[in-house]
N, C-alpha and C positions, 0 to 999 in steps of 0.2 A: 504494500500500500504506500502510495506516495505521501509526502508531507502535506500537500494541499488537501488530499482526501482525509487525512487524519485531523487536520484543523477544522475542516467542514463538519466532520462527524462529531467532534468535541463541541463545536458551536451548536449543532443541532440538538445534541443531548442536553446541553445547558438550557437552550430555549424551551425544550419540552419540559424539563424539570421546573423552570420558572412558571410556566403556564399551569402545570399541575399544582404547584404550591399555591399560586394565586387563586385558583378555583377553589381549592380546599379551604383557604382562609376566608374567602367570601361566603362560602357555604356555612362555615362555623359562625361567622358574624351574623348572618341572617337568622340563625337559630335562636339568638338572644333577642327577646322582645324588650325594647327600651322602656315601654310603658310599664311593663311588669316590674322591672328593676326599680323604677321610681316609686312604686307602691310600697316597697320595703323600707323606705326612709320614714322614720318616725317623725310625726309632726308634733309640734308643741304649741300650746296656747300662748299668744303674745298679749302683753299687758302694756298699758300706756302710763308713762311717768306722770304723776300728778303735778309735778313742777314744770317740766319742759315739754312734755308731750311726746317724747321719743318712745317708740315701742321696743320692748325687750322681751326675751323668753321668760315665761312665768317663773321658771326655776332659777333664773339669774336676777330676778327683781328683788328689791329690798322693800319689805312691807312695814307699814305702821298702821295698826288696826286694819281697816279695810282699804287703805290707800297703798298704791304701788309706786315705787321710785326706781329710776335707772341706776342710781348709785347711792352709796352711803352719804356722800356730800349733799345730794339733793334731799335726802331724807333729813339730814341734820339741818340744812337751811330751812326746810319746812317747819321743823320742830322749833327752831330758834325764832322764826317769824311768828309762830303760834304763841310762844311764851311772851314775846314783846307785845302782842295784842291784848294779853290778859291783864 
């Protein structure tokens, strides 16, 4: 076999290998439903900061009685303002 025939055969094998690999990758990607994977994400209730209005996840909010705050600082500011009004 001549050198040119060997190079052509190697190139042909490489092209066939890439096509087969690409088809199998596309087939595997189609098997996954993106809508289904988004359903597995846990959602969390958002609450609004009583002082500034920013929404934060309920588990990260700072509470005072029935009021939610985005940070300790905002809760403290609210409490200080309430004390000065009394």
